[in-house]
C-alpha positions as CSV (number, residue, x, y, z in Angstrom):
1,X,102.0,207.9,189.8
2,X,101.1,211.6,190.0
3,X,102.9,214.2,187.9
4,X,104.0,217.7,188.7
5,X,104.5,218.7,185.1
6,X,102.2,221.5,184.1
7,X,101.6,224.0,181.2
8,X,100.8,227.6,182.2
9,X,100.1,230.2,179.5
10,X,101.9,228.0,177.0
11,X,105.0,227.6,179.2
12,X,105.9,224.0,179.8
13,X,107.2,223.5,183.4
14,X,108.5,220.2,184.8
15,X,107.0,221.3,188.2
16,X,105.2,224.3,189.6
17,X,108.1,225.6,191.7
18,X,109.4,228.9,190.5
19,X,112.3,231.0,191.8
20,X,110.8,234.3,192.6
21,X,112.5,237.5,191.5
22,X,115.1,238.5,194.1
23,X,118.6,237.5,195.3
24,X,118.2,233.9,194.2
25,X,118.1,235.0,190.6
26,X,120.6,237.8,190.7
27,X,123.0,236.6,187.9
28,X,123.8,234.0,185.3
29,X,125.7,231.6,187.8
30,X,122.9,231.3,190.3
31,X,120.1,231.0,187.7
32,X,122.0,228.2,186.0
33,X,122.4,226.5,189.3
34,X,118.6,226.8,189.9
35,X,117.9,225.1,186.7
36,X,120.4,222.3,187.5
37,X,118.7,221.8,190.8
38,X,115.4,221.2,189.1
39,X,113.3,224.4,189.6
40,X,110.3,224.6,187.2
41,X,111.1,228.1,186.2
42,X,113.3,231.0,187.2
43,X,112.3,234.7,187.4
44,X,115.5,236.8,187.3
45,X,116.0,239.7,189.6
46,X,114.1,242.8,188.4
47,X,116.0,244.8,185.7
48,X,115.6,248.3,184.3
49,X,117.1,250.1,181.4
50,X,119.3,252.4,183.5
51,X,120.9,250.6,186.4
52,X,123.1,253.6,187.3
53,X,120.2,255.0,189.3
54,X,120.0,251.9,191.5
55,X,122.3,252.0,194.6
56,X,122.0,249.2,197.2
57,X,123.2,249.6,200.8
58,X,124.5,247.3,203.5
59,X,123.3,245.8,205.7
60,X,119.9,245.4,204.0
61,X,118.3,242.5,205.7
62,X,116.6,242.2,209.1
63,X,115.3,239.0,210.7
64,X,112.5,238.1,213.1
65,X,113.2,235.0,215.1
66,X,111.0,232.7,217.1
67,X,111.9,231.7,220.7
68,X,113.8,228.7,219.4
69,X,115.9,230.8,217.1
70,X,114.1,229.9,213.9
71,X,113.8,232.7,211.4
72,X,110.0,233.3,210.8
73,X,110.1,236.8,209.3
74,X,112.6,238.4,207.0
75,X,112.8,242.1,206.0
76,X,114.8,243.5,203.2
77,X,115.5,247.0,201.9
78,X,117.2,245.7,198.7
79,X,116.5,247.4,195.5
80,X,116.2,246.0,192.0
81,X,119.3,244.9,190.1
82,X,122.1,247.4,190.0
83,X,123.9,245.5,187.2
84,X,124.0,247.1,183.8
85,X,121.1,246.1,181.5
86,X,123.6,245.2,178.7
87,X,125.1,242.6,180.9
88,X,121.7,241.1,181.7
89,X,120.9,240.8,178.0
90,X,124.2,238.9,177.5
91,X,123.4,236.6,180.4
92,X,119.8,236.0,179.3
93,X,121.2,234.6,176.0
94,X,123.8,232.5,177.8
95,X,121.3,231.0,180.2
96,X,119.0,230.0,177.3
97,X,121.9,228.5,175.5
98,X,122.8,226.4,178.5
99,X,119.2,225.5,179.4
100,X,117.1,225.8,176.2
101,X,114.2,223.9,177.9
102,X,114.3,226.0,181.1
103,X,111.6,228.6,181.5
104,X,113.4,231.9,182.0
105,X,111.2,234.9,183.0
106,X,112.4,238.5,183.0
107,X,111.1,240.7,185.9
108,X,111.0,244.3,184.6
109,X,110.4,247.7,186.1
110,X,110.4,251.1,184.6
111,X,109.2,254.6,185.2
112,X,105.9,255.9,183.9
113,X,107.2,256.1,180.4
114,X,105.7,254.2,177.5
115,X,108.9,254.2,175.4
116,X,110.9,252.7,178.2
117,X,108.5,249.9,178.9
118,X,108.2,249.0,175.3
119,X,112.0,249.1,174.8
120,X,112.7,246.9,177.7
121,X,110.2,244.3,176.6
122,X,111.5,244.2,173.0
123,X,115.1,244.0,174.0
124,X,114.5,241.2,176.6
125,X,112.5,239.2,174.0
126,X,115.4,239.6,171.5
127,X,117.7,238.1,174.2
128,X,115.5,235.0,174.4
129,X,113.5,235.2,177.6
130,X,110.3,233.1,177.7
131,X,108.0,235.3,179.6
132,X,107.7,238.5,181.7
133,X,106.7,239.5,185.2
134,X,105.9,243.2,185.6
135,X,107.1,244.5,189.0
136,X,104.4,246.7,190.2
137,X,105.0,245.7,193.8
138,X,108.3,246.4,195.4
139,X,107.3,248.2,198.6
140,X,110.4,250.3,199.2
141,X,112.2,250.6,195.9
142,X,112.3,253.9,194.0
143,X,108.9,255.3,195.0
144,X,110.3,258.8,194.2
145,X,110.4,257.6,190.6
146,X,106.8,256.3,190.8
147,X,108.1,252.7,190.4
148,X,107.2,249.4,192.1
149,X,104.4,249.6,194.6
150,X,104.0,253.3,194.0
151,X,102.7,252.3,190.5
152,X,101.0,249.2,191.6
153,X,98.9,251.1,194.1
154,X,97.3,253.1,191.3
155,X,95.1,250.8,189.3
156,X,94.6,253.3,186.5
157,X,98.3,253.9,185.9
158,X,99.0,250.2,186.2
159,X,96.4,249.3,183.7
160,X,97.8,251.8,181.2
161,X,101.3,250.5,181.6
162,X,100.0,246.9,181.1
163,X,98.4,248.1,177.8
164,X,101.7,249.5,176.7
165,X,103.5,246.2,177.4
166,X,100.8,244.1,175.8
167,X,101.0,246.2,172.6
168,X,104.5,244.9,172.0
169,X,105.0,241.7,174.0
170,X,104.7,238.4,172.1
171,X,105.5,236.3,175.2
172,X,103.3,235.7,178.2
173,X,103.0,238.5,180.7
174,X,102.3,238.3,184.5
175,X,101.6,241.4,186.5
176,X,103.0,241.2,190.1
177,X,100.6,242.6,192.6
178,X,101.5,244.6,195.8
179,X,99.9,243.4,199.0
180,X,100.2,247.0,200.3
181,X,96.8,247.9,199.2
182,X,93.2,247.7,200.6
183,X,91.7,245.6,197.7
184,X,94.3,243.6,195.7
185,X,91.6,242.8,193.2
186,X,91.5,246.4,191.9
187,X,94.9,246.5,190.2
188,X,94.6,242.9,189.2
189,X,91.4,243.5,187.4
190,X,93.1,246.4,185.4
191,X,96.1,244.1,184.5
192,X,93.8,241.3,183.3
193,X,91.6,243.7,181.4
194,X,94.7,245.1,179.6
195,X,95.4,241.6,178.3
196,X,98.0,240.2,180.7
197,X,97.9,236.4,180.7
198,X,98.2,236.3,184.5
199,X,98.9,237.9,187.8
200,X,101.4,237.0,190.5
201,X,101.0,237.7,194.3
202,X,102.1,238.6,196.8
203,X,105.3,240.7,196.9
204,X,106.7,241.6,200.3
205,X,104.7,243.5,202.9
206,X,105.9,247.0,203.9
207,X,107.3,246.7,207.4
208,X,109.6,247.6,210.2
209,X,111.2,244.4,211.5
210,X,112.2,245.8,214.9
211,X,114.2,248.2,217.0
212,X,117.5,247.3,218.7
213,X,116.9,247.9,222.4
214,X,120.6,248.4,223.0
215,X,121.3,251.1,220.4
216,X,117.6,252.3,220.2
217,X,118.0,252.3,216.4
218,X,115.5,250.5,214.0
219,X,116.8,247.5,212.0
220,X,118.5,247.0,209.6
221,X,120.7,249.9,210.6
222,X,122.6,251.7,207.9
223,X,124.8,254.4,209.4
224,X,122.4,254.4,212.3
225,X,119.3,254.9,210.1
226,X,116.9,252.7,208.1
227,X,113.8,252.8,205.9
228,X,110.7,250.6,206.0
229,X,111.3,247.5,203.9
230,X,109.6,244.4,202.5
231,X,108.6,241.6,204.9
232,X,108.7,237.9,203.8
233,X,109.2,234.4,205.1
234,X,106.7,232.0,206.7
235,X,105.1,234.7,208.9
236,X,103.4,236.2,205.8
237,X,101.8,233.0,204.5
238,X,98.3,233.6,206.0
239,X,98.2,237.0,204.4
240,X,99.4,235.7,201.1
241,X,96.9,232.8,201.1
242,X,94.1,235.3,201.7
243,X,95.1,237.5,198.8
244,X,95.7,234.6,196.5
245,X,92.2,233.3,197.3
246,X,90.8,236.8,196.5
247,X,92.6,236.9,193.2
248,X,91.7,233.3,192.2
249,X,88.0,234.1,192.9
250,X,88.3,237.2,190.7
251,X,89.8,235.2,187.9
252,X,87.2,232.4,188.2
253,X,84.3,234.9,188.0
254,X,85.6,237.5,185.5
255,X,88.7,236.2,183.7
256,X,88.4,232.4,183.5
257,X,91.5,230.8,181.9
258,X,93.9,233.5,183.2
259,X,96.7,232.3,185.5
260,X,97.8,233.0,189.1
261,X,101.3,232.6,190.4
262,X,101.1,232.4,194.2
263,X,103.8,233.2,196.7
264,X,104.5,234.3,200.3
265,X,106.1,232.2,203.0
266,X,106.4,229.0,201.0
267,X,108.9,226.7,202.7
268,X,107.6,223.2,201.9
269,X,105.7,221.3,199.3
270,X,102.8,221.2,201.7
271,X,102.8,225.0,201.7
272,X,102.7,224.9,197.9
273,X,99.7,222.5,198.1
274,X,97.7,225.2,200.0
275,X,98.4,227.8,197.4
276,X,97.3,225.5,194.6
277,X,94.2,224.5,196.5
278,X,93.4,228.2,196.6
279,X,93.8,228.6,192.8
280,X,97.5,229.1,192.1
281,X,98.9,227.6,188.9
282,X,102.5,228.0,190.0
283,X,104.2,228.7,193.3
284,X,107.1,231.0,193.8
285,X,109.8,230.9,196.4
286,X,112.4,233.5,197.3
287,X,113.2,233.8,201.0
288,X,112.9,230.0,201.3
289,X,115.8,229.6,198.9
290,X,117.8,232.2,200.8
291,X,117.2,230.2,204.1
292,X,117.6,226.6,202.8
293,X,119.5,226.7,199.5
294,X,118.6,225.9,195.9
295,X,118.4,222.1,196.6
296,X,115.3,222.6,198.7
297,X,113.2,222.2,195.5
298,X,113.8,218.5,195.6
299,X,112.2,218.1,199.0
300,X,109.4,220.4,198.0
301,X,108.6,218.2,195.0
302,X,108.7,215.1,197.2
303,X,106.3,216.6,199.7
304,X,103.9,217.8,197.0
305,X,103.9,214.4,195.3
306,X,103.2,212.8,198.7
307,X,100.2,215.0,199.2
308,X,98.9,214.3,195.8
309,X,99.3,210.5,196.2
310,X,97.6,210.6,199.6
311,X,94.5,212.2,198.1
312,X,94.5,210.4,194.8
313,X,95.3,213.4,192.6
314,X,97.2,212.6,189.4
315,X,97.8,216.2,188.2
316,X,97.9,219.7,189.6
317,X,94.7,220.5,187.8
318,X,92.9,217.8,189.8
319,X,93.1,220.0,192.9
320,X,93.7,223.5,191.7
321,X,91.1,225.7,193.4
322,X,89.5,222.8,195.1
323,X,89.2,224.7,198.4
324,X,87.8,227.9,197.0
325,X,84.1,226.9,197.2
326,X,84.4,226.7,201.0
327,X,84.8,230.4,201.4
328,X,81.6,232.3,202.2
329,X,80.3,235.3,204.2
330,X,80.1,235.5,208.0
331,X,76.3,235.8,207.7
332,X,76.2,232.5,205.8
333,X,78.3,230.8,208.5
334,X,75.8,232.0,211.1
335,X,72.9,230.6,208.9
336,X,74.6,227.2,208.4
337,X,75.4,226.8,212.1
338,X,71.8,227.8,213.1
339,X,70.4,225.2,210.7
340,X,72.7,222.5,212.0
341,X,71.7,223.2,215.6
342,X,68.0,223.3,214.7
343,X,68.4,219.9,212.9
344,X,70.0,218.4,215.9
345,X,67.2,219.7,218.2
346,X,64.6,218.3,215.9
347,X,66.3,215.0,215.8
348,X,66.3,214.8,219.6
349,X,62.5,215.6,219.7
350,X,62.0,212.5,217.6
351,X,63.4,210.2,220.3
352,X,60.5,208.1,221.7
353,X,59.9,207.8,225.4
354,X,61.3,204.2,225.3
355,X,64.4,205.5,223.5
356,X,63.6,203.7,220.2
357,X,63.3,205.2,216.8
358,X,60.5,204.6,214.3
359,X,61.5,204.1,210.7
360,X,59.9,207.4,209.7
361,X,61.7,209.2,212.5
362,X,65.0,207.9,211.4
363,X,64.4,209.0,207.8
364,X,63.4,212.5,209.0
365,X,66.5,212.9,211.2
366,X,68.8,211.7,208.5
367,X,67.4,214.2,206.0
368,X,67.6,217.0,208.5
369,X,71.3,216.3,209.3
370,X,72.1,216.0,205.6
371,X,70.9,219.5,205.0
């Protein structure tokens, strides 16, 4: 029987499914529930030292629906956690007491301040977290303080912050990349060069989900106004897969052994298989949990195991990155297609007037098609 158990950066996970930082990991109660349901790891909602500066509004979600009413796109303008950091530290300790084997990952975000980044790492480690994810990627949260994507879009600053973190962290660190950038490899390269054990991608895509044609106001409407938010759900999966492919290729070439946590539109175990085939070690889910509930991880595990059994894979490592070699340039695609057509044309020329093949002709045709 295949197994979903995996070890990533020294973290032992029963399966690769990870609750992504966001509403599904917003407090002790829901994180405990996630562990009870069987999630491989949980990344808590992003925390900062001073939550008093964080003020969330309502409504803060907007949905894009298909013709049958299915939600295929989800926009949010939610900020990081507005709960006091001291409460989070207490809850981190309680979660680890209740689930000592559970992998608890702290998502952290701070301003461009070395002391703040070092302090938040040290205090979270003292509370017992197993790992860190550095939030360089929220597309709408606190850009005026140069936080989130505002920091993640500047590779030089991101690299410097990662160096600060790695100077004090004793637990594995992942840097979460923003998709709101031309080349996602640029900030990832800086994070890995600074010593981060891995990268995570993608966070939500900066978006406007739509305009209400009755009120003429963009959604979600807060007192009649809005702000661009982060787009997620199944509609973003093709973009997420492309960026994970790019990151996995970078890791293979320049930083072998580093990890990739992929996410973006995962709503089944088959979706997860695609991310792993493109080089992901773990697969994160956020909007999927909001749509289907914490218990969806059971179905995801069954589907991923069914995929593995069908193809004869015993471990995740057996197929991690297996689809990466099939990416090439457009020029190479043209060359390959030209060669195939030429081989077919040559094979036809070898047909004798009586429609029979000679032994030598058959060998030549077989060799040509094999190329």
